C-alpha positions as CSV (number, residue, x, y, z in Angstrom):
1,M,-3.3,-27.8,44.3
2,A,-4.2,-25.7,41.3
3,R,-2.1,-22.6,40.4
4,V,-3.8,-19.3,41.1
5,G,-4.0,-18.4,37.4
6,Q,-5.7,-21.7,36.6
7,V,-8.5,-21.7,39.3
8,K,-11.7,-22.8,37.7
9,S,-15.2,-21.5,38.1
10,C,-18.2,-23.7,38.9
11,A,-18.8,-24.1,35.2
12,G,-15.4,-25.8,34.9
13,E,-13.6,-23.0,33.0
14,R,-10.3,-21.3,33.7
15,L,-10.4,-17.6,34.6
16,S,-8.1,-16.9,31.7
17,D,-10.8,-18.3,29.4
18,R,-12.8,-15.3,30.2
19,I,-10.3,-12.8,28.9
20,A,-11.7,-10.4,26.4
21,I,-10.6,-7.0,25.0
22,G,-13.7,-5.2,23.9
23,V,-13.6,-4.3,20.2
24,L,-10.8,-6.7,19.4
25,T,-12.8,-9.6,20.9
26,Q,-15.8,-8.6,18.7
27,A,-13.5,-8.6,15.6
28,F,-11.7,-11.8,16.5
29,P,-14.2,-13.9,18.7
30,P,-12.8,-16.6,21.0
31,G,-14.4,-19.4,18.9
32,L,-12.6,-18.2,15.8
33,V,-9.3,-17.8,17.7
34,D,-9.6,-21.4,19.1
35,E,-10.3,-22.7,15.6
36,V,-7.2,-21.0,14.2
37,I,-5.1,-22.3,17.0
38,A,-6.3,-25.8,16.4
39,K,-5.7,-25.5,12.7
40,T,-2.1,-24.4,13.2
41,G,-1.4,-27.0,15.8
42,R,-0.7,-24.5,18.7
43,G,-3.2,-25.9,21.2
44,E,-2.0,-27.1,24.6
45,K,-1.8,-30.6,25.9
46,R,-1.4,-29.4,29.5
47,S,-2.9,-26.6,31.6
48,R,-1.0,-23.3,31.4
49,L,-1.3,-19.9,32.9
50,L,-1.0,-18.5,29.4
51,P,-3.0,-20.8,27.0
52,A,-2.7,-20.1,23.3
53,R,-5.9,-18.1,23.0
54,V,-4.8,-15.8,25.8
55,V,-1.5,-15.3,24.1
56,V,-3.2,-14.3,20.8
57,Y,-5.2,-11.7,22.7
58,F,-2.1,-10.6,24.5
59,V,-0.3,-10.0,21.2
60,L,-3.2,-7.9,20.0
61,A,-3.3,-5.9,23.2
62,M,0.4,-5.4,23.1
63,C,0.0,-3.9,19.6
64,L,-3.0,-1.8,20.7
65,F,-1.0,-0.4,23.7
66,F,2.3,-0.2,21.9
67,G,5.2,0.9,24.1
68,Q,3.6,-0.5,27.3
69,G,5.5,-3.2,29.2
70,Y,4.5,-6.8,29.0
71,E,3.2,-7.0,32.5
72,E,1.2,-3.8,32.2
73,V,-0.5,-5.1,29.0
74,A,-1.2,-8.4,30.9
75,R,-2.7,-6.5,33.8
76,L,-5.1,-4.7,31.4
77,L,-6.1,-8.0,29.8
78,G,-6.9,-9.6,33.1
79,E,-8.6,-6.6,34.8
80,G,-12.1,-7.5,36.0
81,L,-11.5,-11.2,36.1
82,G,-11.5,-11.6,39.8
83,D,-14.6,-12.0,42.0
84,G,-13.1,-10.8,45.3
85,R,-11.9,-14.2,46.3
86,R,-9.5,-15.1,43.5
87,S,-7.8,-13.3,40.7
88,W,-5.9,-14.0,37.5
89,R,-2.2,-13.8,38.4
90,V,-0.3,-11.4,36.0
91,P,2.4,-13.5,34.3
92,T,6.1,-12.4,34.4
93,T,7.8,-10.8,31.4
94,A,9.8,-14.0,31.0
95,A,6.7,-16.2,31.0
96,I,5.0,-14.0,28.4
97,G,8.1,-14.1,26.2
98,R,8.1,-17.9,26.3
99,A,4.4,-18.0,25.6
100,R,4.8,-15.8,22.5
101,R,7.5,-18.1,21.2
102,R,5.3,-21.2,21.7
103,L,2.5,-19.4,19.8
104,G,4.7,-18.4,16.9
105,V,3.5,-16.3,13.9
106,E,1.3,-18.8,12.1
107,P,-1.9,-18.3,14.1
108,L,-1.7,-14.5,13.6
109,K,-1.2,-15.0,9.8
110,V,-4.1,-17.4,9.5
111,L,-6.3,-15.1,11.6
112,F,-5.4,-12.2,9.3
113,A,-6.2,-14.2,6.2
114,R,-9.6,-15.3,7.7
115,V,-10.8,-12.0,9.0
116,C,-9.1,-9.1,7.2
117,R,-11.1,-8.5,4.0
118,P,-12.4,-5.4,2.2
119,L,-15.2,-3.7,4.3
120,A,-17.1,-1.6,1.8
121,V,-20.6,-2.4,0.9
122,P,-22.5,-0.8,-1.9
123,E,-23.7,2.0,0.4
124,T,-20.2,2.8,1.6
125,A,-19.4,6.4,0.4
126,G,-16.1,7.0,-1.3
127,A,-15.1,3.3,-1.8
128,W,-16.2,2.7,-5.4
129,Y,-15.5,4.0,-8.8
130,R,-18.4,3.1,-11.0
131,R,-18.6,-0.7,-10.7
132,W,-15.2,-1.2,-9.3
133,R,-14.0,-1.5,-5.7
134,V,-10.9,0.7,-5.5
135,V,-7.8,-0.9,-3.9
136,A,-4.1,-0.1,-3.8
137,V,-0.8,-1.7,-3.1
138,D,2.3,-0.1,-1.5
139,G,5.2,-0.8,0.8
140,T,7.0,0.6,3.7
141,C,9.8,-0.3,6.2
142,L,9.6,-0.8,9.9
143,D,12.4,-0.2,12.4
144,L,13.3,-3.2,14.5
145,A,15.0,-3.9,17.8
146,D,18.8,-3.7,17.3
147,T,19.7,-7.3,17.8
148,E,22.1,-9.6,15.9
149,A,19.3,-12.0,15.0
150,N,17.1,-9.2,13.4
151,T,20.1,-7.7,11.6
152,E,21.2,-11.0,10.2
153,F,17.7,-11.9,8.9
154,F,16.2,-8.6,7.9
155,G,19.3,-6.4,7.1
156,R,19.9,-2.7,7.4
157,H,19.7,0.1,4.8
158,A,23.2,1.1,3.7
159,S,24.3,4.4,2.1
160,G,27.5,6.4,1.7
161,R,27.0,7.6,5.2
162,G,27.0,4.1,6.6
163,A,24.3,1.6,7.8
164,S,21.0,2.7,9.3
165,A,20.7,2.8,13.1
166,F,18.2,-0.1,13.2
167,P,17.6,-3.3,11.2
168,Q,14.4,-3.0,9.2
169,A,11.6,-5.3,7.9
170,R,9.9,-4.6,4.6
171,L,6.1,-4.7,4.6
172,V,4.0,-4.6,1.4
173,G,0.2,-4.2,1.9
174,L,-3.0,-4.3,-0.1
175,A,-5.7,-2.0,1.1
176,E,-9.2,-0.9,0.2
177,C,-8.8,2.9,-0.5
178,G,-12.3,3.9,0.7
179,T,-12.1,2.3,4.2
180,H,-8.3,1.9,4.7
181,A,-8.9,-1.8,5.5
182,M,-5.7,-3.7,4.9
183,F,-6.7,-7.1,3.4
184,G,-3.3,-8.4,2.2
185,A,0.2,-8.3,3.6
186,A,3.6,-9.7,2.9
187,V,6.6,-9.3,5.3
188,G,10.2,-9.9,4.3
189,P,13.8,-8.7,4.7
190,L,15.1,-5.5,3.0
191,S,16.6,-7.6,0.3
192,A,13.1,-8.7,-0.8
193,G,11.9,-5.9,-3.1
194,E,8.4,-4.5,-3.1
195,Q,7.7,-6.1,-6.5
196,S,8.6,-9.6,-5.3
197,L,6.6,-9.3,-2.1
198,S,3.6,-7.8,-3.8
199,R,3.3,-10.9,-6.0
200,Q,2.3,-12.8,-2.9
201,L,-0.8,-10.6,-2.5
202,F,-2.4,-11.1,-5.9
203,T,-4.4,-14.1,-4.7
204,R,-6.4,-11.6,-2.6
205,L,-7.5,-9.7,-5.7
206,Q,-10.6,-10.6,-7.6
207,E,-12.8,-9.5,-10.4
208,G,-14.6,-6.2,-9.7
209,M,-11.6,-4.6,-8.0
210,L,-9.5,-1.9,-9.6
211,L,-5.9,-2.0,-8.3
212,L,-3.8,1.2,-8.2
213,A,0.0,1.1,-8.0
214,D,2.8,3.6,-8.1
215,R,5.5,3.5,-10.9
216,G,7.9,1.6,-8.7
217,F,5.7,-1.5,-9.1
218,Y,5.4,-1.7,-12.9
219,G,7.1,-4.6,-14.7
220,F,5.7,-6.7,-17.4
221,E,5.7,-10.0,-15.5
222,L,4.2,-8.4,-12.4
223,W,1.6,-6.6,-14.5
224,Q,0.6,-10.0,-16.1
225,A,0.5,-11.7,-12.7
226,A,-1.8,-9.0,-11.3
227,R,-4.0,-9.1,-14.4
228,A,-4.4,-12.9,-14.1
229,S,-6.3,-12.3,-10.8
230,G,-9.3,-11.0,-12.7
231,A,-9.0,-7.5,-11.2
232,D,-8.5,-4.4,-13.4
233,L,-5.4,-2.4,-13.1
234,L,-4.5,1.3,-13.1
235,W,-0.8,1.8,-12.6
236,R,1.5,4.7,-13.1
237,V,4.6,4.0,-15.3
238,R,7.8,6.0,-15.8
239,S,7.6,8.9,-18.2
240,N,10.3,7.4,-20.5
241,A,8.6,4.0,-20.8
242,A,8.2,2.9,-24.5
243,L,4.5,3.0,-25.2
244,P,3.8,3.4,-28.9
245,V,0.5,4.8,-30.0
246,V,-1.5,2.0,-31.6
247,R,-4.8,3.9,-31.8
248,A,-5.8,7.3,-30.4
249,L,-9.1,7.4,-28.6
250,D,-11.7,10.2,-28.4
251,D,-11.1,11.0,-24.7
252,G,-7.4,11.8,-25.3
253,S,-6.1,8.4,-24.1
254,Y,-4.6,5.9,-26.6
255,L,-4.2,2.2,-27.0
256,S,-0.6,0.8,-26.8
257,T,1.2,-2.5,-26.3
258,V,3.6,-3.8,-23.6
259,H,6.0,-6.7,-24.0
260,A,8.1,-9.1,-22.0
261,E,11.8,-8.2,-21.9
262,Q,12.8,-10.8,-24.5
263,D,10.1,-9.6,-26.9
264,R,10.5,-5.9,-26.5
265,R,12.9,-5.3,-29.4
266,S,11.0,-7.6,-31.8
267,R,7.6,-6.4,-30.5
268,R,6.4,-10.0,-30.4
269,N,3.5,-11.3,-28.2
270,P,2.0,-7.8,-27.5
271,V,-0.3,-7.2,-24.6
272,L,-2.8,-4.4,-25.3
273,V,-3.1,-1.6,-22.7
274,R,-4.7,1.8,-22.6
275,V,-2.5,4.9,-21.7
276,V,-3.7,8.0,-20.0
277,E,-1.3,11.0,-20.0
278,Y,-1.9,14.2,-18.1
279,T,-0.3,17.1,-16.2
280,L,-1.3,18.8,-12.9
281,A,-2.0,22.2,-14.4
282,R,-3.4,23.8,-11.3
283,T,-0.3,23.1,-9.3
284,G,2.1,24.4,-12.0
285,D,3.7,21.0,-12.1
286,Q,4.8,20.4,-15.7
287,A,5.6,16.7,-15.2
288,V,3.7,14.3,-17.4
289,Y,2.0,11.6,-15.5
290,R,1.5,8.3,-17.4
291,L,-1.0,5.7,-16.4
292,V,-1.6,2.3,-18.0
293,T,-4.8,0.4,-17.5
294,T,-6.5,-2.8,-18.4
295,I,-9.8,-0.9,-19.0
296,L,-9.6,-0.4,-22.7
297,D,-13.0,1.1,-23.4
298,P,-13.1,4.9,-22.6
299,E,-16.8,4.8,-22.3
300,Q,-16.5,2.6,-19.2
301,A,-13.8,4.8,-17.7
302,P,-13.0,8.2,-19.3
303,A,-9.4,9.4,-19.2
304,R,-10.3,12.5,-17.1
305,E,-12.0,10.3,-14.5
306,L,-9.1,7.9,-14.3
307,A,-6.6,10.7,-13.9
308,A,-8.7,12.1,-11.0
309,L,-9.1,8.6,-9.5
310,Y,-5.4,7.9,-9.4
311,T,-5.1,10.3,-6.5
312,Q,-6.9,7.7,-4.4
313,R,-3.6,5.7,-4.4
314,W,-2.5,8.1,-1.6
315,E,-5.0,6.4,0.7
316,I,-2.7,3.4,1.2
317,E,0.1,5.9,2.1
318,T,-2.3,7.2,4.8
319,T,-3.1,3.7,5.9
320,L,0.5,2.8,6.4
321,D,1.0,6.1,8.3
322,E,-1.8,5.2,10.6
323,I,-0.1,2.0,11.5
324,K,3.4,3.4,11.8
325,T,2.8,6.8,13.3
326,H,-0.4,6.7,15.2
327,Q,-0.9,3.1,16.3
328,R,2.8,2.2,16.8
329,G,3.9,5.7,17.7
330,P,6.5,8.0,16.0
331,K,10.1,7.0,16.2
332,L,9.4,3.8,18.1
333,V,10.8,0.4,17.1
334,L,9.2,-3.0,17.3
335,R,10.1,-4.7,20.5
336,S,10.7,-8.3,19.3
337,K,14.3,-9.4,19.4
338,Y,14.0,-12.3,17.0
339,P,12.6,-12.6,13.4
340,W,9.7,-14.9,14.4
341,G,8.6,-12.3,17.0
342,V,8.9,-9.4,14.5
343,E,6.6,-11.1,12.1
344,Q,4.1,-12.0,14.9
345,E,4.2,-8.3,16.0
346,I,3.6,-6.9,12.5
347,Y,0.6,-9.2,12.0
348,G,-0.7,-8.1,15.5
349,L,-0.4,-4.4,14.4
350,L,-2.3,-5.2,11.2
351,L,-5.1,-7.1,13.0
352,V,-5.6,-4.3,15.5
353,H,-5.7,-1.7,12.7
354,H,-8.3,-3.7,10.8
355,A,-10.5,-4.0,14.0
356,V,-10.4,-0.2,14.5
357,R,-11.1,0.4,10.8
358,Q,-14.0,-2.0,10.9
359,L,-15.5,-0.1,13.8
360,M,-15.0,3.2,12.0
361,H,-16.7,1.8,8.9
362,Q,-19.7,0.7,10.9
363,A,-20.0,4.1,12.4
364,A,-19.7,5.9,9.1
365,L,-22.2,3.6,7.5
366,H,-24.7,4.2,10.3
367,E,-24.4,8.0,9.8
368,G,-24.2,7.9,6.0
369,L,-20.7,9.4,6.0
370,D,-17.5,8.7,4.0
371,P,-15.2,6.8,6.4
372,D,-12.5,9.4,5.5
373,R,-14.5,11.9,7.6
374,L,-13.8,10.0,10.8
375,S,-10.5,10.4,12.7
376,F,-8.4,7.3,13.1
377,T,-6.5,8.7,16.0
378,R,-9.7,9.6,17.9
379,S,-11.2,6.2,17.2
380,L,-8.0,4.5,18.4
381,R,-8.2,6.4,21.6
382,V,-11.8,5.3,22.1
383,V,-10.8,1.7,21.6
384,R,-8.0,2.0,24.1
385,R,-10.2,3.6,26.7
386,Q,-12.7,0.7,26.4
387,V,-10.3,-2.1,27.2
388,P,-10.3,-1.8,31.0
389,A,-14.0,-1.3,31.1
390,Q,-14.7,-4.3,28.8
391,A,-12.1,-6.8,30.0
392,A,-13.5,-10.2,30.8
393,L,-16.9,-9.5,29.1
394,S,-17.5,-13.1,28.1
395,S,-17.7,-16.1,30.5
396,R,-18.9,-18.6,27.9
397,H,-17.1,-20.8,25.4
398,T,-18.3,-20.3,21.9
399,R,-17.3,-23.8,20.9
400,P,-15.9,-26.9,22.7
401,R,-12.2,-26.7,23.6
402,T,-9.8,-28.7,21.4
403,H,-7.9,-29.9,24.5
404,P,-10.1,-30.0,27.6
405,N,-8.4,-28.7,30.8
406,P,-7.8,-31.7,33.1
407,G,-7.8,-29.3,36.1
């Protein structure tokens, strides 16, 4: 006799195959999820109450309704599946935990790489500087469940006052400034610095992008690695960095050279850069800001415009705050007790954020608005309200199953 959660319809499908979660299912359609599961080898060879596709959607729903219990999230996922005679049985917390472990992190990472890309089109307001798509890189830390496994793998911040209350994971992201769409991410322990993690993201860069970065990122080797992607760079450097004037330019900027550590004293193997220096006169701040860029021609990008453009770097700070404060919730910790689960949960948060931002971009484009004019918090509430109403929208497969259900 078939288990309740696996009862099939007359079309030969499981009820769980019909699970959908509105906006998230539009962003990550079942056919694509099935393809990713097959590619990562996470498909099932036997019938389960929680097949891999459902677990992917469960992780996304868990990250959309952060703070809700496992069984409550599962109830929201399955709402609307029944037809009065049968229903999808809500799995237990233990069963969901085992299913998450079977799934692992790889399908979420591959899904992120496949779907999460810059959103702006030429008509998108506020996403471009002249011919460049403006993007930024930055990092943050996320509080984790206080377990021995998480502490051993990720570590804790230590200071003169002792260790932090929770272990923390480091996340470095690459985001499109105009839409707040995160399209690159690297996760690691606290011992992995932002510079080393950011190097993993440069394969996501391409010609026609202008990458902004704060002074904590600059280093000759990292600069060269980012430059090799074909993207242009506009990074802040420390005020005491040695940047000799090679040639002064008419817009007030100047050409200079940077060197690898071993060549710095001899000034061998120079790499030409352009330097923009400015102060924030209106604020009374007398600090000198120094930017270096790969755009050497001031006619292509005047110094005054680059100085004003650099403020766009704060957009990635806002992006990270949307994920940590509004989507996750202030002062909440990730629930996963093991490192594999932490990484799975982080990628779930990033995927949900991208889906919400994609919806916001579509709405802004339709109205001819800058996406910054729309409220992320309000949009997130709308998406959350839609889930019970839109659960189980689709009753069709978008492609043949990798492992047919034997019934």
